[in-house]
N, C-alpha and C positions, 0 to 999 in steps of 0.2 A: 628891430627891422631896420631902420634908419642907419643904426653902426653895420650890418651887411651891406647894405646899397653903399653907403659911401666906402668900405673896405672894397667891394668890388669894382665901381669908380676908378679907386685909388691903381688898382692894380689891372684893370683892363689893358689900358696902354702895355706895360710891360709885357703884358700875354699875349697882345698883337705885335709886339716888336721879337720877343723870345719865337714866333713862327712863321715873321718875314725871312725872305732868302732875296740873294743879288748876285750875277756873275757875271763881270766883264772880261773880254777876249778880246785879244788883239793877236798880229803877226804878219807874215809872210804869206802871200804864195807862190810857193817855190817851183814848182814843174806841172804841166797838161801833159800827158801822155798824149792826149787827142781832143781835138774842140771842134767837132764836124757840124757843120751846117749846108743845108741847098733848100734856096727858097725860089721858088717854088718846088715842091717832093717830085714831082713829073715835070721834067722840063728845067730846072734848075741846076747849075754844075755845083758839083761835091766841093765844099773847100775846109779844109783843117785848118786851124786857126793854129794848131801848135806846132804843123810841121809843114805847109807850106809859108805861114809866116815866123816869125821868133814870140813866141809870148816873154812878155814883160814882167819883172818879178814886181808883184805892187803890195802893200800894205791893205790888211782889212780890218773890222773890229765887229762883234756883236755883243749887244747887251740883253740881261733876262732878267727879270720880275718874278718873284711868286710869294703866293703865300700857300703855308700848310695849315691846314683844319679835322679837325678828328685824328689828329697824329700820323695817320696814313695814307690822304687823301691831300693833294697838291695841284693847283693850279698855277702853272705861268706863262707871261708871254714873254716873246723874243722878237727885239728887232735887227736882221741879221743881212745887211748891204752889202753890196758886192761889185765890183767893176773891175774886168780886165782887160788891159790892151796887148795888141797883138802887131806888130809892124815889119813887111818887109819888101819883097819885090815879087811881083804874081811870076811865075812860069807857064801860066795859062789863060785862055780870056775865060771871067768868070761873069753868067749870066745869074745876079741874085735879085730877087725880087724885082723880073722886069728892068732891072738896070744892069748892062754891060762895063765890066772894068777891063780895061785892055791888056793883056799880056805887058810885062815890062815895065808895071804902072808901079810905083812907088804907093802900098797899100795901108791903111791902119785898121784896122779888126777891133769892134767894143766890145764885149761880150758883158751884158750889164746880168744881173739874176739879184735881184733886192728881194726879200722873203721876211713876212709878216708873220708869227705863227702862235697861234694859242695851244696849249698844252695840259691835260689833266693826267694824273698820274697816281697809280693806286699803290702804295709797297706793299708789297709780300712779306717783306721781312726786312724789321726794321727796330735796330737796336743800337747802340754806341759802340759796336764794331763795325757792323755790316748793315748795306740798307739792299735794298734791290726791287724795283720798282716796274710797272708797264703801265702804258695807257694808249691815248691817239692825244694825233695833233691833227689841226686843223693848218694846213701853210694857204698864204695869199700869195702867188707869184706874180711879181713884176719885173718880167725880165725882155732882153730885149739886143738885139745882135744887129751894130750897125759897122758898114763898109763904107771907107773914105779913102781918098783919092785928093789931087790938087783942085779937079775940075767939077768934081760932083761928092755927093753925099746920099747913101741909103741906107734906112734904119728899117727893121720889122720888130715890131712889137708884140710879146706875147703876157698875155694877163686872165691869169685863171686860179681858181682855187683847188685845191688837194689834200684829201684827207690820209694822212703818214701813221702807220703803227710808231709807239715809241715806248724808248725801255733807258732804265738809268741806273747805274752800279756802281755805289760807294762804300768802299772797303779802307779800314783804318787795321793794316794789320803791326802798326809797328805807333808807339807814343806820338809820334810828328810825322811820320809816313801815310800818306793816302795811295790807293790805289782808282781810278776814276774812269768810267765808260760812260759815252750817252749815245744815243742813236734817234733818227727818224727815217723809216723807211717805207715804202711802199714797190708792191711789182704789179703790171698790168702789160696783158696782150698788146697794147698799142705803147709801152715804154716803161720806165722805172724812175728812180728817186729814192738815192741814199745819201746820208748826213752821218757821217760815224765819227766818234770822236776816242779815243785811246789815251789816255798817260798818269799822270803822277802828279802828288800835292806834297807841301809841305805845309804843316799845321804850324802858324804863329800864336794861335789861340786856340779858344776850346769854340769859336764860332769863323775866324778869318782862315785864309788860306790860300797859299800861292798855286798857280798848277801848270806844267807843261806838258806839251805833249803832239800827239798827228793829229790830222782830221784829214778825213778826204768827202769831197762833193762829188757823188757819179749819176749820172742820170741822163736822159733825153725823152725822144718821144719821136715816133714815126709813124704820121698820122695825114691826112690829103693834103693838108696845105705846106707843111713843113716837115723836114727831116731833121732834126737836131741831136746829138750824141755828146755829154762832155766828162771828161775826168780832171778833177781841180785837186791837187796835194797844198798841205797847210802846216806850217810849223805854227805852233799858237802859244802863248803865256797867258794868262791870266791870275785874276782874285775872285776867291769867292766867300760870298758871306751867307752863311748856313746856320740852320735853328742848331743848339746846344744839344743834343742828344744824353748825352750823361746827366744833365740833371732832371729829367724826365722823370 
């Protein structure tokens, strides 16, 4: 009995290590087809930070850590901060959250969308070549849009919790090649949220891989207090540290 207990204690850290995974992603926010805001919804001025101003290219990063148990169940946490500036000269008067910005003003708009996510995923298919998982994500949104010129500044904050559907796909068609995709998404009458990634990876080893691909974040809300809808495109690269399925 003592020998079995000792063996269990010796191999427990290895088992925990084997099921831990992490994902680090960074890259460039390279375009925004639209980033529309209107505060208040009734009476505010519609302003598109992507077309009325010019969106500045900016770097972003995301950090994820998770643990797989029972082979098919995974829980992960994600920290995804985001802040994008748009700059330009207004061609119209803008009433934003009861503050007026005059036409001809040099304006900077800052779109902040920080999210903190807790995800549970169940893998419907799991082998050493292919994984497909579905689940749920709880997203905490810390968002704000700030308009400022040389004389004044106005910030509208938006904090909330949103449930999202989640899926994850991992395919290893060749020894080193990976095909990767994941998404968190929801849709309701008041608005929607989509965060979708598709890309490829290269396996350095059984556990470590690099990835590169395209990410899009799209969504917004049409509610009593505010109207806001955004679309942001990302070119991303990263590293993935994942459980070794080949030895299961």
